[in-house]
Predicted model as a PDB file, atoms N, CA, C, CB and O in Angstrom, pLDDT in the B-factor column:
MODEL        1                                                                  
ATOM      1  N   MET A   1      53.445 -18.173  22.384  1.00 82.00           N  
ATOM      2  CA  MET A   1      52.597 -18.276  23.538  1.00 82.00           C  
ATOM      3  C   MET A   1      52.819 -17.095  24.477  1.00 82.00           C  
ATOM      4  CB  MET A   1      52.845 -19.586  24.257  1.00 82.00           C  
ATOM      5  O   MET A   1      51.864 -16.586  25.063  1.00 82.00           O  
ATOM      6  N   LEU A   2      54.038 -16.663  24.626  1.00 86.00           N  
ATOM      7  CA  LEU A   2      54.326 -15.555  25.537  1.00 86.00           C  
ATOM      8  C   LEU A   2      53.591 -14.288  25.118  1.00 86.00           C  
ATOM      9  CB  LEU A   2      55.830 -15.291  25.593  1.00 86.00           C  
ATOM     10  O   LEU A   2      52.994 -13.615  25.958  1.00 86.00           O  
ATOM     11  N   VAL A   3      53.626 -13.955  23.839  1.00 88.00           N  
ATOM     12  CA  VAL A   3      52.946 -12.746  23.362  1.00 88.00           C  
ATOM     13  C   VAL A   3      51.443 -12.863  23.596  1.00 88.00           C  
ATOM     14  CB  VAL A   3      53.240 -12.507  21.859  1.00 88.00           C  
ATOM     15  O   VAL A   3      50.814 -11.909  24.054  1.00 88.00           O  
ATOM     16  N   GLY A   4      50.871 -14.005  23.291  1.00 87.00           N  
ATOM     17  CA  GLY A   4      49.432 -14.203  23.504  1.00 87.00           C  
ATOM     18  C   GLY A   4      49.044 -14.118  24.970  1.00 87.00           C  
ATOM     19  O   GLY A   4      48.022 -13.524  25.311  1.00 87.00           O  
ATOM     20  N   ALA A   5      49.849 -14.705  25.834  1.00 87.00           N  
ATOM     21  CA  ALA A   5      49.545 -14.670  27.269  1.00 87.00           C  
ATOM     22  C   ALA A   5      49.640 -13.245  27.812  1.00 87.00           C  
ATOM     23  CB  ALA A   5      50.502 -15.596  28.044  1.00 87.00           C  
ATOM     24  O   ALA A   5      48.794 -12.823  28.600  1.00 87.00           O  
ATOM     25  N   VAL A   6      50.655 -12.513  27.398  1.00 87.00           N  
ATOM     26  CA  VAL A   6      50.813 -11.133  27.873  1.00 87.00           C  
ATOM     27  C   VAL A   6      49.686 -10.255  27.334  1.00 87.00           C  
ATOM     28  CB  VAL A   6      52.189 -10.563  27.446  1.00 87.00           C  
ATOM     29  O   VAL A   6      49.199  -9.370  28.037  1.00 87.00           O  
ATOM     30  N   MET A   7      49.269 -10.496  26.087  1.00 86.00           N  
ATOM     31  CA  MET A   7      48.157  -9.722  25.521  1.00 86.00           C  
ATOM     32  C   MET A   7      46.883  -9.874  26.352  1.00 86.00           C  
ATOM     33  CB  MET A   7      47.889 -10.159  24.077  1.00 86.00           C  
ATOM     34  O   MET A   7      46.162  -8.902  26.575  1.00 86.00           O  
ATOM     35  N   THR A   8      46.612 -11.084  26.804  1.00 86.00           N  
ATOM     36  CA  THR A   8      45.371 -11.318  27.542  1.00 86.00           C  
ATOM     37  C   THR A   8      45.491 -10.970  29.021  1.00 86.00           C  
ATOM     38  CB  THR A   8      44.953 -12.760  27.397  1.00 86.00           C  
ATOM     39  O   THR A   8      44.510 -10.563  29.642  1.00 86.00           O  
ATOM     40  N   GLN A   9      46.680 -11.125  29.589  1.00 87.00           N  
ATOM     41  CA  GLN A   9      46.841 -10.862  31.013  1.00 87.00           C  
ATOM     42  C   GLN A   9      47.184  -9.417  31.334  1.00 87.00           C  
ATOM     43  CB  GLN A   9      47.898 -11.748  31.565  1.00 87.00           C  
ATOM     44  O   GLN A   9      46.746  -8.887  32.355  1.00 87.00           O  
ATOM     45  N   ARG A  10      47.964  -8.773  30.469  1.00 88.00           N  
ATOM     46  CA  ARG A  10      48.389  -7.391  30.731  1.00 88.00           C  
ATOM     47  C   ARG A  10      48.352  -6.554  29.453  1.00 88.00           C  
ATOM     48  CB  ARG A  10      49.806  -7.369  31.335  1.00 88.00           C  
ATOM     49  O   ARG A  10      49.399  -6.093  28.998  1.00 88.00           O  
ATOM     50  N   PRO A  11      47.184  -6.350  28.871  1.00 84.00           N  
ATOM     51  CA  PRO A  11      47.101  -5.576  27.632  1.00 84.00           C  
ATOM     52  C   PRO A  11      47.530  -4.119  27.808  1.00 84.00           C  
ATOM     53  CB  PRO A  11      45.693  -5.624  27.097  1.00 84.00           C  
ATOM     54  O   PRO A  11      47.818  -3.434  26.827  1.00 84.00           O  
ATOM     55  N   ASP A  12      47.571  -3.652  29.041  1.00 87.00           N  
ATOM     56  CA  ASP A  12      47.982  -2.274  29.307  1.00 87.00           C  
ATOM     57  C   ASP A  12      49.475  -2.035  29.057  1.00 87.00           C  
ATOM     58  CB  ASP A  12      47.646  -1.912  30.734  1.00 87.00           C  
ATOM     59  O   ASP A  12      49.909  -0.886  28.981  1.00 87.00           O  
ATOM     60  N   LEU A  13      50.245  -3.082  28.933  1.00 90.00           N  
ATOM     61  CA  LEU A  13      51.684  -2.930  28.755  1.00 90.00           C  
ATOM     62  C   LEU A  13      52.103  -2.640  27.315  1.00 90.00           C  
ATOM     63  CB  LEU A  13      52.373  -4.166  29.227  1.00 90.00           C  
ATOM     64  O   LEU A  13      53.215  -2.170  27.073  1.00 90.00           O  
ATOM     65  N   PHE A  14      51.209  -2.921  26.352  1.00 85.00           N  
ATOM     66  CA  PHE A  14      51.600  -2.797  24.957  1.00 85.00           C  
ATOM     67  C   PHE A  14      50.533  -2.073  24.153  1.00 85.00           C  
ATOM     68  CB  PHE A  14      51.867  -4.170  24.358  1.00 85.00           C  
ATOM     69  O   PHE A  14      49.338  -2.230  24.405  1.00 85.00           O  
ATOM     70  N   LYS A  15      50.964  -1.292  23.199  1.00 84.00           N  
ATOM     71  CA  LYS A  15      50.028  -0.683  22.261  1.00 84.00           C  
ATOM     72  C   LYS A  15      49.723  -1.662  21.137  1.00 84.00           C  
ATOM     73  CB  LYS A  15      50.595   0.638  21.694  1.00 84.00           C  
ATOM     74  O   LYS A  15      48.613  -1.679  20.606  1.00 84.00           O  
ATOM     75  N   VAL A  16      50.707  -2.475  20.776  1.00 85.00           N  
ATOM     76  CA  VAL A  16      50.545  -3.461  19.708  1.00 85.00           C  
ATOM     77  C   VAL A  16      51.215  -4.760  20.123  1.00 85.00           C  
ATOM     78  CB  VAL A  16      51.138  -2.941  18.369  1.00 85.00           C  
ATOM     79  O   VAL A  16      52.334  -4.754  20.635  1.00 85.00           O  
ATOM     80  N   ALA A  17      50.543  -5.848  19.905  1.00 84.00           N  
ATOM     81  CA  ALA A  17      51.116  -7.178  20.106  1.00 84.00           C  
ATOM     82  C   ALA A  17      50.487  -8.093  19.058  1.00 84.00           C  
ATOM     83  CB  ALA A  17      50.862  -7.714  21.581  1.00 84.00           C  
ATOM     84  O   ALA A  17      49.265  -8.171  18.936  1.00 84.00           O  
ATOM     85  N   ILE A  18      51.337  -8.780  18.308  1.00 86.00           N  
ATOM     86  CA  ILE A  18      50.841  -9.618  17.222  1.00 86.00           C  
ATOM     87  C   ILE A  18      51.358 -11.049  17.411  1.00 86.00           C  
ATOM     88  CB  ILE A  18      51.279  -9.048  15.836  1.00 86.00           C  
ATOM     89  O   ILE A  18      52.500 -11.344  17.058  1.00 86.00           O  
ATOM     90  N   PRO A  19      50.541 -11.923  17.955  1.00 85.00           N  
ATOM     91  CA  PRO A  19      50.964 -13.322  18.102  1.00 85.00           C  
ATOM     92  C   PRO A  19      50.723 -14.075  16.791  1.00 85.00           C  
ATOM     93  CB  PRO A  19      50.202 -14.014  19.277  1.00 85.00           C  
ATOM     94  O   PRO A  19      49.625 -14.581  16.562  1.00 85.00           O  
ATOM     95  N   GLN A  20      51.727 -14.149  15.944  1.00 84.00           N  
ATOM     96  CA  GLN A  20      51.541 -14.758  14.631  1.00 84.00           C  
ATOM     97  C   GLN A  20      51.709 -16.275  14.652  1.00 84.00           C  
ATOM     98  CB  GLN A  20      52.514 -14.159  13.650  1.00 84.00           C  
ATOM     99  O   GLN A  20      50.958 -16.993  13.993  1.00 84.00           O  
ATOM    100  N   VAL A  21      52.665 -16.751  15.388  1.00 79.00           N  
ATOM    101  CA  VAL A  21      52.921 -18.186  15.436  1.00 79.00           C  
ATOM    102  C   VAL A  21      53.107 -18.554  16.895  1.00 79.00           C  
ATOM    103  CB  VAL A  21      54.175 -18.590  14.573  1.00 79.00           C  
ATOM    104  O   VAL A  21      53.876 -17.917  17.614  1.00 79.00           O  
ATOM    105  N   GLY A  22      52.420 -19.556  17.315  1.00 79.00           N  
ATOM    106  CA  GLY A  22      52.615 -19.991  18.691  1.00 79.00           C  
ATOM    107  C   GLY A  22      51.452 -20.819  19.184  1.00 79.00           C  
ATOM    108  O   GLY A  22      50.441 -20.984  18.501  1.00 79.00           O  
ATOM    109  N   VAL A  23      51.614 -21.319  20.351  1.00 85.00           N  
ATOM    110  CA  VAL A  23      50.579 -22.126  20.983  1.00 85.00           C  
ATOM    111  C   VAL A  23      49.659 -21.165  21.725  1.00 85.00           C  
ATOM    112  CB  VAL A  23      51.192 -23.213  21.953  1.00 85.00           C  
ATOM    113  O   VAL A  23      50.063 -20.559  22.717  1.00 85.00           O  
ATOM    114  N   LEU A  24      48.429 -21.023  21.251  1.00 88.00           N  
ATOM    115  CA  LEU A  24      47.485 -20.109  21.895  1.00 88.00           C  
ATOM    116  C   LEU A  24      46.346 -20.846  22.589  1.00 88.00           C  
ATOM    117  CB  LEU A  24      46.918 -19.147  20.874  1.00 88.00           C  
ATOM    118  O   LEU A  24      45.732 -20.303  23.508  1.00 88.00           O  
ATOM    119  N   ASP A  25      46.060 -22.054  22.173  1.00 91.00           N  
ATOM    120  CA  ASP A  25      45.003 -22.856  22.786  1.00 91.00           C  
ATOM    121  C   ASP A  25      45.662 -23.930  23.643  1.00 91.00           C  
ATOM    122  CB  ASP A  25      44.063 -23.494  21.702  1.00 91.00           C  
ATOM    123  O   ASP A  25      45.949 -25.028  23.166  1.00 91.00           O  
ATOM    124  N   MET A  26      45.896 -23.607  24.893  1.00 92.00           N  
ATOM    125  CA  MET A  26      46.618 -24.518  25.773  1.00 92.00           C  
ATOM    126  C   MET A  26      45.817 -25.740  26.191  1.00 92.00           C  
ATOM    127  CB  MET A  26      47.057 -23.788  26.988  1.00 92.00           C  
ATOM    128  O   MET A  26      46.375 -26.682  26.752  1.00 92.00           O  
ATOM    129  N   LEU A  27      44.517 -25.737  25.926  1.00 93.00           N  
ATOM    130  CA  LEU A  27      43.709 -26.903  26.285  1.00 93.00           C  
ATOM    131  C   LEU A  27      43.675 -27.948  25.179  1.00 93.00           C  
ATOM    132  CB  LEU A  27      42.299 -26.472  26.617  1.00 93.00           C  
ATOM    133  O   LEU A  27      43.340 -29.105  25.433  1.00 93.00           O  
ATOM    134  N   ARG A  28      44.023 -27.551  23.943  1.00 92.00           N  
ATOM    135  CA  ARG A  28      43.957 -28.514  22.841  1.00 92.00           C  
ATOM    136  C   ARG A  28      45.229 -28.614  22.020  1.00 92.00           C  
ATOM    137  CB  ARG A  28      42.835 -28.158  21.940  1.00 92.00           C  
ATOM    138  O   ARG A  28      45.258 -29.345  21.030  1.00 92.00           O  
ATOM    139  N   TYR A  29      46.280 -27.906  22.398  1.00 89.00           N  
ATOM    140  CA  TYR A  29      47.507 -27.891  21.595  1.00 89.00           C  
ATOM    141  C   TYR A  29      48.047 -29.293  21.338  1.00 89.00           C  
ATOM    142  CB  TYR A  29      48.571 -27.055  22.285  1.00 89.00           C  
ATOM    143  O   TYR A  29      48.591 -29.564  20.268  1.00 89.00           O  
ATOM    144  N   HIS A  30      47.899 -30.186  22.319  1.00 91.00           N  
ATOM    145  CA  HIS A  30      48.474 -31.520  22.220  1.00 91.00           C  
ATOM    146  C   HIS A  30      47.711 -32.440  21.261  1.00 91.00           C  
ATOM    147  CB  HIS A  30      48.522 -32.145  23.584  1.00 91.00           C  
ATOM    148  O   HIS A  30      48.141 -33.564  21.002  1.00 91.00           O  
ATOM    149  N   LYS A  31      46.594 -31.968  20.742  1.00 91.00           N  
ATOM    150  CA  LYS A  31      45.798 -32.774  19.811  1.00 91.00           C  
ATOM    151  C   LYS A  31      46.118 -32.448  18.349  1.00 91.00           C  
ATOM    152  CB  LYS A  31      44.311 -32.556  20.072  1.00 91.00           C  
ATOM    153  O   LYS A  31      45.583 -33.086  17.442  1.00 91.00           O  
ATOM    154  N   PHE A  32      46.986 -31.463  18.118  1.00 88.00           N  
ATOM    155  CA  PHE A  32      47.318 -31.040  16.764  1.00 88.00           C  
ATOM    156  C   PHE A  32      48.798 -31.273  16.459  1.00 88.00           C  
ATOM    157  CB  PHE A  32      46.966 -29.565  16.569  1.00 88.00           C  
ATOM    158  O   PHE A  32      49.654 -31.090  17.324  1.00 88.00           O  
ATOM    159  N   THR A  33      49.080 -31.665  15.258  1.00 86.00           N  
ATOM    160  CA  THR A  33      50.428 -31.903  14.728  1.00 86.00           C  
ATOM    161  C   THR A  33      51.364 -32.493  15.783  1.00 86.00           C  
ATOM    162  CB  THR A  33      51.017 -30.600  14.190  1.00 86.00           C  
ATOM    163  O   THR A  33      51.070 -33.554  16.334  1.00 86.00           O  
ATOM    164  N   VAL A  34      52.469 -31.837  16.071  1.00 88.00           N  
ATOM    165  CA  VAL A  34      53.450 -32.382  17.013  1.00 88.00           C  
ATOM    166  C   VAL A  34      53.244 -31.873  18.436  1.00 88.00           C  
ATOM    167  CB  VAL A  34      54.849 -32.041  16.553  1.00 88.00           C  
ATOM    168  O   VAL A  34      54.118 -32.050  19.285  1.00 88.00           O  
ATOM    169  N   GLY A  35      52.118 -31.252  18.702  1.00 87.00           N  
ATOM    170  CA  GLY A  35      51.841 -30.720  20.030  1.00 87.00           C  
ATOM    171  C   GLY A  35      51.907 -31.754  21.128  1.00 87.00           C  
ATOM    172  O   GLY A  35      52.225 -31.427  22.271  1.00 87.00           O  
ATOM    173  N   TRP A  36      51.611 -33.000  20.800  1.00 89.00           N  
ATOM    174  CA  TRP A  36      51.660 -34.064  21.815  1.00 89.00           C  
ATOM    175  C   TRP A  36      53.049 -34.138  22.457  1.00 89.00           C  
ATOM    176  CB  TRP A  36      51.292 -35.432  21.186  1.00 89.00           C  
ATOM    177  O   TRP A  36      53.174 -34.515  23.622  1.00 89.00           O  
ATOM    178  N   GLY A  37      54.082 -33.783  21.706  1.00 89.00           N  
ATOM    179  CA  GLY A  37      55.444 -33.842  22.231  1.00 89.00           C  
ATOM    180  C   GLY A  37      55.734 -32.768  23.268  1.00 89.00           C  
ATOM    181  O   GLY A  37      56.678 -32.897  24.047  1.00 89.00           O  
ATOM    182  N   TRP A  38      54.947 -31.730  23.284  1.00 87.00           N  
ATOM    183  CA  TRP A  38      55.159 -30.642  24.239  1.00 87.00           C  
ATOM    184  C   TRP A  38      54.460 -30.901  25.569  1.00 87.00           C  
ATOM    185  CB  TRP A  38      54.672 -29.331  23.652  1.00 87.00           C  
ATOM    186  O   TRP A  38      54.688 -30.174  26.535  1.00 87.00           O  
ATOM    187  N   ALA A  39      53.623 -31.914  25.632  1.00 89.00           N  
ATOM    188  CA  ALA A  39      52.883 -32.204  26.863  1.00 89.00           C  
ATOM    189  C   ALA A  39      53.834 -32.497  28.025  1.00 89.00           C  
ATOM    190  CB  ALA A  39      51.935 -33.396  26.648  1.00 89.00           C  
ATOM    191  O   ALA A  39      53.477 -32.292  29.186  1.00 89.00           O  
ATOM    192  N   VAL A  40      55.023 -32.967  27.721  1.00 88.00           N  
ATOM    193  CA  VAL A  40      56.009 -33.222  28.776  1.00 88.00           C  
ATOM    194  C   VAL A  40      56.391 -31.907  29.458  1.00 88.00           C  
ATOM    195  CB  VAL A  40      57.272 -33.922  28.193  1.00 88.00           C  
ATOM    196  O   VAL A  40      56.608 -31.873  30.669  1.00 88.00           O  
ATOM    197  N   GLU A  41      56.472 -30.823  28.678  1.00 88.00           N  
ATOM    198  CA  GLU A  41      56.861 -29.531  29.230  1.00 88.00           C  
ATOM    199  C   GLU A  41      55.687 -28.755  29.814  1.00 88.00           C  
ATOM    200  CB  GLU A  41      57.527 -28.706  28.168  1.00 88.00           C  
ATOM    201  O   GLU A  41      55.793 -28.190  30.902  1.00 88.00           O  
ATOM    202  N   TYR A  42      54.551 -28.727  29.083  1.00 89.00           N  
ATOM    203  CA  TYR A  42      53.414 -27.901  29.478  1.00 89.00           C  
ATOM    204  C   TYR A  42      52.385 -28.641  30.325  1.00 89.00           C  
ATOM    205  CB  TYR A  42      52.746 -27.357  28.257  1.00 89.00           C  
ATOM    206  O   TYR A  42      51.645 -28.014  31.084  1.00 89.00           O  
ATOM    207  N   GLY A  43      52.329 -29.945  30.207  1.00 89.00           N  
ATOM    208  CA  GLY A  43      51.255 -30.706  30.814  1.00 89.00           C  
ATOM    209  C   GLY A  43      50.128 -30.841  29.809  1.00 89.00           C  
ATOM    210  O   GLY A  43      50.142 -30.202  28.758  1.00 89.00           O  
ATOM    211  N   SER A  44      49.160 -31.666  30.131  1.00 93.00           N  
ATOM    212  CA  SER A  44      48.044 -31.922  29.221  1.00 93.00           C  
ATOM    213  C   SER A  44      46.724 -31.596  29.904  1.00 93.00           C  
ATOM    214  CB  SER A  44      48.053 -33.388  28.745  1.00 93.00           C  
ATOM    215  O   SER A  44      46.529 -31.906  31.079  1.00 93.00           O  
ATOM    216  N   SER A  45      45.829 -30.974  29.167  1.00 94.00           N  
ATOM    217  CA  SER A  45      44.518 -30.643  29.739  1.00 94.00           C  
ATOM    218  C   SER A  45      43.678 -31.894  29.962  1.00 94.00           C  
ATOM    219  CB  SER A  45      43.768 -29.670  28.824  1.00 94.00           C  
ATOM    220  O   SER A  45      42.636 -31.829  30.614  1.00 94.00           O  
ATOM    221  N   ASP A  46      44.116 -33.025  29.433  1.00 94.00           N  
ATOM    222  CA  ASP A  46      43.422 -34.287  29.692  1.00 94.00           C  
ATOM    223  C   ASP A  46      43.607 -34.717  31.145  1.00 94.00           C  
ATOM    224  CB  ASP A  46      43.931 -35.386  28.744  1.00 94.00           C  
ATOM    225  O   ASP A  46      42.860 -35.558  31.646  1.00 94.00           O  
ATOM    226  N   SER A  47      44.589 -34.147  31.814  1.00 92.00           N  
ATOM    227  CA  SER A  47      44.870 -34.457  33.214  1.00 92.00           C  
ATOM    228  C   SER A  47      44.174 -33.437  34.119  1.00 92.00           C  
ATOM    229  CB  SER A  47      46.402 -34.468  33.478  1.00 92.00           C  
ATOM    230  O   SER A  47      44.305 -32.229  33.923  1.00 92.00           O  
ATOM    231  N   ALA A  48      43.450 -33.928  35.090  1.00 95.00           N  
ATOM    232  CA  ALA A  48      42.767 -33.034  36.035  1.00 95.00           C  
ATOM    233  C   ALA A  48      43.785 -32.186  36.813  1.00 95.00           C  
ATOM    234  CB  ALA A  48      41.890 -33.854  37.019  1.00 95.00           C  
ATOM    235  O   ALA A  48      43.453 -31.101  37.291  1.00 95.00           O  
ATOM    236  N   LYS A  49      44.991 -32.669  36.934  1.00 94.00           N  
ATOM    237  CA  LYS A  49      46.041 -31.943  37.647  1.00 94.00           C  
ATOM    238  C   LYS A  49      46.468 -30.690  36.876  1.00 94.00           C  
ATOM    239  CB  LYS A  49      47.255 -32.858  37.883  1.00 94.00           C  
ATOM    240  O   LYS A  49      46.690 -29.641  37.480  1.00 94.00           O  
ATOM    241  N   TYR A  50      46.582 -30.789  35.562  1.00 93.00           N  
ATOM    242  CA  TYR A  50      47.096 -29.684  34.750  1.00 93.00           C  
ATOM    243  C   TYR A  50      46.019 -28.792  34.150  1.00 93.00           C  
ATOM    244  CB  TYR A  50      47.934 -30.226  33.653  1.00 93.00           C  
ATOM    245  O   TYR A  50      46.304 -27.650  33.791  1.00 93.00           O  
ATOM    246  N   PHE A  51      44.802 -29.280  34.035  1.00 95.00           N  
ATOM    247  CA  PHE A  51      43.747 -28.506  33.381  1.00 95.00           C  
ATOM    248  C   PHE A  51      43.579 -27.098  33.970  1.00 95.00           C  
ATOM    249  CB  PHE A  51      42.436 -29.254  33.481  1.00 95.00           C  
ATOM    250  O   PHE A  51      43.594 -26.131  33.208  1.00 95.00           O  
ATOM    251  N   PRO A  52      43.421 -26.941  35.285  1.00 95.00           N  
ATOM    252  CA  PRO A  52      43.222 -25.581  35.833  1.00 95.00           C  
ATOM    253  C   PRO A  52      44.405 -24.658  35.552  1.00 95.00           C  
ATOM    254  CB  PRO A  52      42.986 -25.654  37.342  1.00 95.00           C  
ATOM    255  O   PRO A  52      44.221 -23.471  35.281  1.00 95.00           O  
ATOM    256  N   TYR A  53      45.594 -25.192  35.616  1.00 92.00           N  
ATOM    257  CA  TYR A  53      46.799 -24.397  35.363  1.00 92.00           C  
ATOM    258  C   TYR A  53      46.837 -23.933  33.914  1.00 92.00           C  
ATOM    259  CB  TYR A  53      48.067 -25.209  35.695  1.00 92.00           C  
ATOM    260  O   TYR A  53      47.083 -22.757  33.649  1.00 92.00           O  
ATOM    261  N   LEU A  54      46.597 -24.840  32.975  1.00 93.00           N  
ATOM    262  CA  LEU A  54      46.618 -24.502  31.551  1.00 93.00           C  
ATOM    263  C   LEU A  54      45.496 -23.531  31.196  1.00 93.00           C  
ATOM    264  CB  LEU A  54      46.500 -25.771  30.700  1.00 93.00           C  
ATOM    265  O   LEU A  54      45.702 -22.601  30.415  1.00 93.00           O  
ATOM    266  N   TYR A  55      44.331 -23.739  31.757  1.00 93.00           N  
ATOM    267  CA  TYR A  55      43.190 -22.872  31.476  1.00 93.00           C  
ATOM    268  C   TYR A  55      43.459 -21.445  31.941  1.00 93.00           C  
ATOM    269  CB  TYR A  55      41.927 -23.417  32.149  1.00 93.00           C  
ATOM    270  O   TYR A  55      43.064 -20.479  31.288  1.00 93.00           O  
ATOM    271  N   LYS A  56      44.130 -21.329  33.068  1.00 90.00           N  
ATOM    272  CA  LYS A  56      44.380 -20.011  33.661  1.00 90.00           C  
ATOM    273  C   LYS A  56      45.216 -19.103  32.761  1.00 90.00           C  
ATOM    274  CB  LYS A  56      45.076 -20.174  34.993  1.00 90.00           C  
ATOM    275  O   LYS A  56      44.980 -17.896  32.726  1.00 90.00           O  
ATOM    276  N   TYR A  57      46.180 -19.654  32.036  1.00 86.00           N  
ATOM    277  CA  TYR A  57      47.010 -18.793  31.196  1.00 86.00           C  
ATOM    278  C   TYR A  57      46.844 -19.019  29.693  1.00 86.00           C  
ATOM    279  CB  TYR A  57      48.437 -18.990  31.559  1.00 86.00           C  
ATOM    280  O   TYR A  57      47.563 -18.408  28.902  1.00 86.00           O  
ATOM    281  N   SER A  58      45.923 -19.873  29.287  1.00 91.00           N  
ATOM    282  CA  SER A  58      45.688 -20.103  27.861  1.00 91.00           C  
ATOM    283  C   SER A  58      45.181 -18.825  27.194  1.00 91.00           C  
ATOM    284  CB  SER A  58      44.676 -21.255  27.656  1.00 91.00           C  
ATOM    285  O   SER A  58      44.091 -18.358  27.522  1.00 91.00           O  
ATOM    286  N   PRO A  59      45.950 -18.249  26.264  1.00 89.00           N  
ATOM    287  CA  PRO A  59      45.518 -17.007  25.620  1.00 89.00           C  
ATOM    288  C   PRO A  59      44.143 -17.129  24.961  1.00 89.00           C  
ATOM    289  CB  PRO A  59      46.537 -16.585  24.586  1.00 89.00           C  
ATOM    290  O   PRO A  59      43.328 -16.212  25.061  1.00 89.00           O  
ATOM    291  N   TYR A  60      43.888 -18.220  24.307  1.00 87.00           N  
ATOM    292  CA  TYR A  60      42.616 -18.413  23.613  1.00 87.00           C  
ATOM    293  C   TYR A  60      41.432 -18.395  24.579  1.00 87.00           C  
ATOM    294  CB  TYR A  60      42.634 -19.728  22.843  1.00 87.00           C  
ATOM    295  O   TYR A  60      40.372 -17.859  24.254  1.00 87.00           O  
ATOM    296  N   HIS A  61      41.607 -18.965  25.737  1.00 89.00           N  
ATOM    297  CA  HIS A  61      40.510 -19.084  26.704  1.00 89.00           C  
ATOM    298  C   HIS A  61      40.394 -17.894  27.639  1.00 89.00           C  
ATOM    299  CB  HIS A  61      40.685 -20.327  27.518  1.00 89.00           C  
ATOM    300  O   HIS A  61      39.498 -17.851  28.481  1.00 89.00           O  
ATOM    301  N   ASN A  62      41.283 -16.936  27.499  1.00 86.00           N  
ATOM    302  CA  ASN A  62      41.244 -15.761  28.361  1.00 86.00           C  
ATOM    303  C   ASN A  62      41.054 -14.459  27.605  1.00 86.00           C  
ATOM    304  CB  ASN A  62      42.496 -15.685  29.159  1.00 86.00           C  
ATOM    305  O   ASN A  62      41.357 -13.384  28.124  1.00 86.00           O  
ATOM    306  N   LEU A  63      40.554 -14.552  26.383  1.00 82.00           N  
ATOM    307  CA  LEU A  63      40.214 -13.339  25.640  1.00 82.00           C  
ATOM    308  C   LEU A  63      39.059 -12.635  26.328  1.00 82.00           C  
ATOM    309  CB  LEU A  63      39.855 -13.666  24.168  1.00 82.00           C  
ATOM    310  O   LEU A  63      38.117 -13.274  26.797  1.00 82.00           O  
ATOM    311  N   LYS A  64      39.138 -11.347  26.382  1.00 78.00           N  
ATOM    312  CA  LYS A  64      38.062 -10.556  26.982  1.00 78.00           C  
ATOM    313  C   LYS A  64      37.459  -9.664  25.910  1.00 78.00           C  
ATOM    314  CB  LYS A  64      38.582  -9.707  28.183  1.00 78.00           C  
ATOM    315  O   LYS A  64      38.150  -9.255  24.978  1.00 78.00           O  
ATOM    316  N   LYS A  65      36.202  -9.367  26.036  1.00 74.00           N  
ATOM    317  CA  LYS A  65      35.505  -8.544  25.050  1.00 74.00           C  
ATOM    318  C   LYS A  65      36.213  -7.211  24.836  1.00 74.00           C  
ATOM    319  CB  LYS A  65      34.062  -8.304  25.487  1.00 74.00           C  
ATOM    320  O   LYS A  65      36.308  -6.733  23.705  1.00 74.00           O  
ATOM    321  N   GLU A  66      36.706  -6.612  25.908  1.00 68.00           N  
ATOM    322  CA  GLU A  66      37.389  -5.329  25.807  1.00 68.00           C  
ATOM    323  C   GLU A  66      38.629  -5.422  24.926  1.00 68.00           C  
ATOM    324  CB  GLU A  66      37.770  -4.829  27.190  1.00 68.00           C  
ATOM    325  O   GLU A  66      38.928  -4.495  24.173  1.00 68.00           O  
ATOM    326  N   LEU A  67      39.343  -6.526  25.016  1.00 62.00           N  
ATOM    327  CA  LEU A  67      40.542  -6.717  24.210  1.00 62.00           C  
ATOM    328  C   LEU A  67      40.166  -6.837  22.732  1.00 62.00           C  
ATOM    329  CB  LEU A  67      41.319  -7.970  24.676  1.00 62.00           C  
ATOM    330  O   LEU A  67      40.847  -6.277  21.873  1.00 62.00           O  
ATOM    331  N   LEU A  68      39.103  -7.554  22.437  1.00 60.00           N  
ATOM    332  CA  LEU A  68      38.678  -7.708  21.047  1.00 60.00           C  
ATOM    333  C   LEU A  68      38.224  -6.377  20.451  1.00 60.00           C  
ATOM    334  CB  LEU A  68      37.550  -8.735  20.950  1.00 60.00           C  
ATOM    335  O   LEU A  68      38.540  -6.070  19.302  1.00 60.00           O  
ATOM    336  N   ILE A  69      37.498  -5.602  21.215  1.00 59.00           N  
ATOM    337  CA  ILE A  69      37.046  -4.298  20.742  1.00 59.00           C  
ATOM    338  C   ILE A  69      38.240  -3.380  20.520  1.00 59.00           C  
ATOM    339  CB  ILE A  69      36.059  -3.665  21.744  1.00 59.00           C  
ATOM    340  O   ILE A  69      38.294  -2.647  19.533  1.00 59.00           O  
ATOM    341  N   ARG A  70      39.185  -3.425  21.430  1.00 56.00           N  
ATOM    342  CA  ARG A  70      40.378  -2.591  21.336  1.00 56.00           C  
ATOM    343  C   ARG A  70      41.167  -2.907  20.066  1.00 56.00           C  
ATOM    344  CB  ARG A  70      41.262  -2.786  22.572  1.00 56.00           C  
ATOM    345  O   ARG A  70      41.735  -2.005  19.450  1.00 56.00           O  
ATOM    346  N   GLN A  71      41.207  -4.187  19.672  1.00 56.00           N  
ATOM    347  CA  GLN A  71      41.938  -4.585  18.487  1.00 56.00           C  
ATOM    348  C   GLN A  71      41.282  -4.074  17.209  1.00 56.00           C  
ATOM    349  CB  GLN A  71      42.058  -6.085  18.438  1.00 56.00           C  
ATOM    350  O   GLN A  71      41.964  -3.887  16.202  1.00 56.00           O  
ATOM    351  N   GLN A  72      39.996  -3.849  17.232  1.00 55.00           N  
ATOM    352  CA  GLN A  72      39.286  -3.406  16.036  1.00 55.00           C  
ATOM    353  C   GLN A  72      39.449  -1.909  15.785  1.00 55.00           C  
ATOM    354  CB  GLN A  72      37.815  -3.746  16.155  1.00 55.00           C  
ATOM    355  O   GLN A  72      39.184  -1.435  14.681  1.00 55.00           O  
ATOM    356  N   LEU A  73      39.879  -1.168  16.789  1.00 51.00           N  
ATOM    357  CA  LEU A  73      40.029   0.288  16.640  1.00 51.00           C  
ATOM    358  C   LEU A  73      41.152   0.681  15.745  1.00 51.00           C  
ATOM    359  CB  LEU A  73      40.232   0.922  17.958  1.00 51.00           C  
ATOM    360  O   LEU A  73      41.387   1.871  15.535  1.00 51.00           O  
TER     361      LEU A  73                                                      
ENDMDL                                                                          
END                                                                             
């Protein structure tokens, strides 16, 4: 998750970043495999209290077109 979040929030810091394994969809992670167990630490997007916080740093939901184009080069 850290690599994915840094890629979307500060792509200027790295020439290469490869998030191979991790939680990248912070709004749905708790619906897959053992992700429900992490809701205690991260919070759940099912809660109106945590949704804005999770959405703000979710790598999957913060991809920008410029980042995708940059990756194809």
